[in-house]
N, C-alpha and C positions, 0 to 999 in steps of 0.2 A: 113593733120593732124591739120593745123591751123584752118581750118573750124570746125573740130570736137571740138577743144578746145573752139573756139568762141561760138559755139552752147551750149556747156556745161556751159560756163560762163553766157550766156543769161538765161538759165533755172534756174541756181542757183540764179541769181539776181531776177528772177520772183517768186521764191519760198522761201522767207525767213522764212515763217512759218513752212514749212516742215523740213528745216534744223534744226530749233530750237526744233522740236518735235521728233528728232531722239533718244534722251535720254529717261530715265524713266519718266512717268507722272502719276499723280493720281488726279482724280476728285471725289468729294463726293457730294451726294445729300441726304439731310435729310428732304425734303419736305413731304415725305410719312411716317413721324414718326408714330410708332416706327420702321418702316423699314428703314434701311440705305442702300443706293446703292452706290457702288464705282466702278469706271472704272480705271483699272490699265494697263498701257502700260510699259512692261518690256524692258530693253535695248536690249535683244535678245530673240528670240522665246524659250519658255521653256514649258516642258510638265507637270510640277508640279505647282499646284495652288500657287500663291504668298502668303506668310504669312501676314495676316492682323491683326493689333493690334489696340485697342481702348484705349487711355490713358495709353499705356504701357502694357495692358493685351490682350492676345490672345482672339479673339472673338469666341463665341460658336454658333453652328448651322449655319455655313457659307454655303451659296448656291453660286455656281459659274458656269460660262460658259466660255469656251475657244473659242474665235472667230477665232483663228488660226487653230483649229481642224475641226470644222464644224459650219456652220451658214446658215441662210436664209437671202438673200439680195434682196432688191428692188431698182433698178436703176430708179430714177425719172429724166427724161430729159426734159428740157424746150424746147418746140417747138413753142413758141409764135412768133409773127411777127418780134420781135427784133432780133431773132436768124436766120433770113433769110441769105442765102448765105453760105460763108465759115465758119461762126460760127457754124451752125448746122452740117456741114460736119466734122469739127474738133471735136465737142462734141460727135457725134456718133462713130467716129473712135476711140477716146480715151476710150469711154465706151465699145466698142467692144473688144479692147485690154484687158481691165480689165476683161471681161467675159472669154476670151480665156485663160488667165493665172491664173484663179481662182483655188483654191484647188479642188480636184476631188469631195469631198463630199458636197461642197457648193451648195445650191439651189438658183437659180437666177430667178427673175421676172422683167419685164420692165413695167414702167408706163410712159406714155407721158402726159405732162401737157401743156395746152394752155388755150383756153377759158373754157375748162373743163378738168378734170383729167380722163384718160382712162387707164385701165390695159390691156396692149397689149398681154401679155403672162402669163401663169400660172407658178408655181414654178417647176423647173427642174434642175437636175444635168448636163444635156447635154447642152453645150454652143450653139449649132447650132440654137436652137429656139430663144434664146435671141439675138444672133448676127443677125439673119434674120430680126427680128422686128426692130432692130436699123438701119439696112441698108435701110429698107423701110420707115423710119420716114420722114415725110414731114412737112413743116411749116403749122400751123393752119391758115386757111383763115379768121377766126373770131378773132377780137381783144379781148385780155384778158389774164390774167395769174392767174390761180387758185392754187397758191402754197400751201396754207393751206389745201385746199380740197384734194390735192394730198397726203399730209402727212397723213390725216385721211384715205384716201382710201388705201394707202400702209400699214398703221398700222393695219387696219381691215384685210387685206389679211395676214399679218404676224401673227396675233393672232391665226390663225388656223394652223400654222406650228408647227411641233413637235421638231424642233431644239430649244435649249435654247437660242442660240445666234441669235439675230435679228437686222438687220441693214438697214437703209435707206440712200442711197447716192443720195443727191438732187443737181442737177446742174441747175443753172439759171443765167441769166444776167440781170434780172429786178426785179421789186418790185411786191408784192401782190396787185392786183387791183380788183378782181371779185369773191373771195371765199365767200361762205356762212358761213364758219367757221372762227372764230377769231384765233389769235395766241395762246391764252390760250387754246382754244378748241383743236388745233392741238397738243399742248404740252400734254394735258391731255390724248388725244387719244394715243399718242406714249407711255406715261408712263403706261397706262392701259395694253398695249400689251408688255411692257418691251422691247421697241425698242430704239436703239441709232441712232440718226440722225446726219449724216455728211454732212452739206451743203457745196457746192462748188460755190462760187460767182465769176462770170466773172465781175470784178470791172471796173467801169467807173467813170466819174466825178459825175454823178447823182446817182450812186449806193449807197444805204445805207445798210451796213452790220449788223446794230444793231439787227433787228428782227431775222436774221438767227443766229447770235451769241448767242442770248438768247435761241433760239430753240435748238441749239447744247448743250449749257451748261446745260439746264434743262433736257435733255434726256441722258446725259453721253457721247455725241459725241464731235466733234470739228469742228469749222468753218475754212475753208481754202479759202483764197482769191487768185484769179488768175488775173494777169495783162493783160492777153489776151488769146485767144483760143489756141494759139500755145503752151502754157504751160500746157494744159490739159493732154497731154500724161504723162508728168512727175508727175503731181499731182495724177492721178489715180494710177500710179505705186507706188508712195510713200505711198498713202493711203492703197493700198493692202498690202504693206510690214508692215505698222503700224497695220493693223487689225490682221496680223499673230502674233503680239506681245501683243494683247489686251485681257484682262480678265474682265468679268463683274461679280462683287461680290455683294452679298446682305446678310443682317442678321438683326435680331431683337435686337435692342439695349436696355440695361437696364437703360440708362440715362434718367433723368427726363426732362420735358419741361423747356427750358431756360438754360440748361447746355451746357457748351462748351466742344467740343471733339477735341482730337488730334489723327487723324487716320493715320497710317503709313503702307506702303507697298512698296516693291521693292526699299527700301532705300529712299523713299520720304515721307514726312510728310505733311499732309493737315489739317489745322485747320478749324473746322466747328462749327456751332451753331445749337442746337436743337431748333425748333420753340417753342415759348412760349405757355403757356396753352391756351391763347386766339386764337392764330393761329391754334393750334391743334383742338380746339373746332369748329373753323370756317370750317375746312376741314372735320372733322368727328364729327358731332353733336351727334352721338349715343355713344360716348365715355363717360368716367366718368366725372362728373361735375367739375367745377373749384374749388369748395371747397375741393375736394379730393386732389388736388395738393397743395392747400394752407396749409393744415395741415401737409404736409410732410409725412415721413414714420412712425411717431409716432402712428397714428390711426390704420393703418394696423397691426403694431406690437402689439398694445394693443388688437386688435381683435383676432389675432392668440394666444396670451397669454391666453385670456379668454377661447378660445376653448380648449387649452391644459389643463387648470385648471378644466374645466367641465369634460373632459375625464378622468383626474386623479381621480376625485371624484367618477365617475361611476365605475372605475376599483378597487379602494381601499376601498370603503365604506364598503362592506360586510366583508372583512377580518379584518378591524379595529374594526367593531362592535363585531365580534365573539371574538377577542382578549380581548376586554374590558369586555365582559361577563365572560370570563374565569378568569379574575382577580377579578371580583366582587363576583363570586359564593362562594369562601371560607368564606367571611365575612358575607354572608347571611345565612350560615348554610345549604345550599342546597347540596344534594349529587352530587358530581362531576361525570358526566357520560361521557363516550367516545362518542364524536360526529363524526359520519362519515361525510365525506365531501359530501354535497348534490349535486344534479344534477346541471348542468350548469345554468338552469333557476333560481334556488334559489340564485345563486351568483350575479344575476342582478336584485335584488329586487327593486332598485331605478327606473328601467325602466319598471316595471311591468304594470304601468298604460298605458304607450304607447303601450306595447305589447297587453294588453287586448283590447284597442281601435282598434288596427290593426286587431285583430282576429274578432272583431264584424263587422268591415267594410268590410273585404274580406273573411270571413269564409264561405259565401254561394257560392263562386265560385268553379267550378269544378277543376280548376288548383290548388286551395288551398287544396282541399281534396286529390288530387293526391300527392302533396308534403307531406301532413300529412301521407299518407299511405307509401310513400317512406321512411320517417324518421322511421316509425315503423318497416319496413322490414329491414332497416339498423341497428336498435337498437341504434340509436344515441340520446343521452339525450338532445335534442333541441326541442323547440317549432317550429311550422311552421313559426310564425312571426319572430323568431330569425334567422332561416335559410334565410328568405327573406331579412332581414336587413344585414346579413353577405354577401349575394350575391350582394346587392346594394352597400355596402361598398367596396367590391372587385372590382366591375365594376368602381366605382368612382375613386379608387386609380389607376387602370390601365389607365383610361382616363386621369387622372391628369399627370401621368408620360409621356404619349405620348404628351400631350399638352406642358409640360415643354421642351420636346425634340424638339418642333417645327414642329411636323408632321402635315399632312393635316387633315381636319375635318373628312373626310371619314375614315381615319385610326384611329382617336381618337374614333369615334363611334364604329368601329369594335372592337377596344381594350376594350371598355366598355362592349360590348356584350360578348366577350370572357372571360374577367375578372369576370363578373357576373355569367357566366355559370360554372366556375371552382368549386365553393363550391357545387353546385348541382350535378355536375359530380362526385365529390369525394363521396358524399352520395350515389349516384346511384351505384358507384363501390363497396362500402361497402355492399350495399344491395344485389348486385349480388353475391359477395363472400359468404355472409351469406346464401343465398339461395342454392348455390352450396354445402356448407358444410352440410346443413340440408338434402338435397337430398342424399348426400353420406352416411349419418348416418341412413337414413330411413330404409333400409333393416335390419340392425342389431337391430334397435329399435323394429321393428315388430317381429323379432325372439324372442327378450327378452320378449315382451308382450305375445306372444304365449306360451312360456315356463312357464310364471307365471300363465296363465290361465289353462294350463295342470296340474299344481301343485295344482289346486283347489282354487286359489285366484280369487277375483272378478275383474271386469274390472277396477274399480278405483284403486285397489291394483296393477294391472298390470301397470297402468300409474305411480303410485308411484315408482314402481321398475325401470321404465325408468328414472324417475327423480333422483333416488338414484344412479343408476349404469351408467347412460348415461353421455355424455359429451355435454357441450354447443356447439352450440346454441340450439340444439333440446331439450335438457333437460330443458332449461329455458322456452321454449314455453309450454311444457307440465306442468311445474310447475305453469305457469300462468293459465292454464286450471283448475288445481286442486284448486288454490286459488279462482277463480271465482265460482266454484261449491260450495265451502265452504261458500261463501257469498250468496248462494241461487240461482245462475243461473243454468238453466238446462244444463245437460252434452252435449246434442246434440247442443244447441246454442253455448256453449263455444268451442266445437270442430269445428263447422262451422266458427266461428269467427277466430279461429286460422288458419284454412285453407285459409281464405280470407286474413288474415294479412300476412302470410308467402308468399303466391303467388306461391306455388309449385303445379304443376299439379299432380304429383305423390301423394303428401299428400292429395290433394282434392279427388283423386281416393280412397285412404284408408279411409278417413272420410265418403265418400259416401257408401262404403262397410259396414262400421260399423253401419251407420244409417239404412241401409236396414236390416242388420242382427238383430238389436235391435227391429225392427218392426215385422219381419216375423219369427224370431227365427232361430236356427241352431247352429253349432259349430263355435264359434268365433275364437277359437285357430286354427282350420283348415283353416278358411278364412285368418287369419293373415299369416299363412305359405304360402298359395297359393299366396296372394298378395305380400308378400316379394319376392317370387321367380319371380313373374311377373315384379316387379319393378327392381329387379337385372338384369333380362334379357333385359329390356328396356334400362337400363343404359349401359349395355355391347354393345347393338346394337348401341346406340348413340355414344359411343366411337369409335366403328368400322367405322361408317359413317364419323366421324370427322377425323379419320386417313386417310380414302380413299380420302377425299376432301381437305386434307392439302395442296397439291400442287396447287390446284385451288385457295385457299385462299391466299397462298403466292404470286401467280401470281397477284392477285388483289391488294395486298399491294404494290408490286413492281411497277405495272403500275400506281397506284395512287400516289405513292411517288416520282417517277422519275421526273415529271414536277416541283414539289416543290424543289427537290434537284437541278435540273438544274437552276431554277430561283434564288435560293440563291447563288449558286456557281458563276454564271455569274455576278450577282450583286456585289458580293464581289470582283471578279477579275477585272471587268470593269463596274463600275456603270454608266458611261456616255452612254455606249452602250444600257443600259436598260431604260434610261430616257424617250424615246418615249413611252414605254409601261406604265410607271408610271404617266407621266405628260401630256398626251394628251387624248382627248376623244376617239380617235380611239383605243389607247392602252387599255383604260378602257373597251371599248366594247369587245375587243379581250379577255381580262382576264375574263370578265363575261361569254362570250360564252365558253371559255375553262372550267370554273368551272361547267357550266351547262352540258357540254358534259361529263366531268369526273363524275358528279353525276349520269347521265343516265347510263354510262358505269359501274359504281359501282353497281347500282341496277341490271343490267343484270348479272354481275359476281356473285353477291350475290344470285340471283335466280338460277344460274347454280349450285353453290356449296351447296345450302341448300336442306334439305330433311326433310319431315314431314311424319313420319310413323303413 
């Protein structure tokens, strides 16, 4: 019993840093402004992300990784000639114990460093591979210690891992002597891969811990000093326990360069300093110029105010002008007439010059003509240029909202595409509904025209009867035909234009029949009766086919919707489980492959349930 107590006292005396680190700890890194990184060590392992505040306010857009739940770890073991004998045996035994007692989901890789850094194993959740590599580790016969190169090698290996938590545990008893990479290069490499470095130094009289302390502080890790290799077992055990209580947090700060921050988490407050504008420009030359930060928030606020003023002028100019005309008219002796509210394009008279220029620039494109035809079929009182600007504005707003939410660039681009498509899809839906309404009204209109012709009226009078007795939207289209003929356009051309404008195959069939009859003669009323019956039978046949294929269409909707439903449900219930799918290249490839396969399957299902008679 006395021996056990004596050994415990020796270990405790050798590990003053670990005893001090048992409580909560917070370290903050603002060197990647505007991204602020924080490493939080809670007093006990917790499953909920610690609350993080900046200057007393809860941060927005917090990204986090729990090292106690799952992480990828690279064990870097010094095998230089100074580790010969018992030192290397103690180091590999302590590292092996660390591997055997790791959490089940942790992925471990081993890197040996001597005259050069070598990755001995790939990442694996099974401890046997890493333990076997550690047991077979031998002293490097060539003099040298590539510590910084080993950090770069380990960081590059961790960059391809899907776990958000990434850690390097570096064990050495000497100094850097032969790396091609500098200390700053090693730090930048670790930061780029979002890696926390935990150096363990076997300290001696000639050992200088300052570079390793700087490496740990700059990456969110912690330097641990050991007085001898006998203490390594306890150090690795304490480090494993600390990692179970560690959270890595990051967010985009709204603080300006040069501002002081008070960041709090787990009951600990750490005061930090945002780099000045010159330091920010030095690290990120593509950012805004120094003059932007010198003027403060006044210039952006003035710019936003100017944009709001211009928008208000565009919106309210036409109503104000018409109100002024109404007030002046009685004094001018003019007859006051009721003015109907004009179409939408007349209410944007201020922007007419821009719209005309846009029409001239893009009016020759085939897509432009397709949008124009779509607006006509939907009977929406908009110019093509106005629809394009509405779509661009909707896409910009959607992208701006995603950017404010801190989402990835790919998500922002997708949001802009979806947002810009929404106005066009709304117009397309209105056009489809209008086309369906015209086709439903067509048999009754033909019967009405046939009855008018049988009563001795002319073809023009039959169209007028449809306009008087029919219902929109069909009556509106035939009224436009009569208006065009009154202006001198031939009846056949007006009818052909109406058929092309509406886009109905049944209506085109009717117009073709009328054109043939007008050329060769015959009973037009009888043709209308026959065509009306044919159209009605075609519609009934189409409805029957649609009812017979309803189950196939429902199956297609369900099969396409289930993956998205499961994706959203699992993301809401356990977001960390889906992180590899969202934040790794392999996950992106899997999602792209899934979307492609779903698209191909949808085409097959659509082919199965479609029928063209």
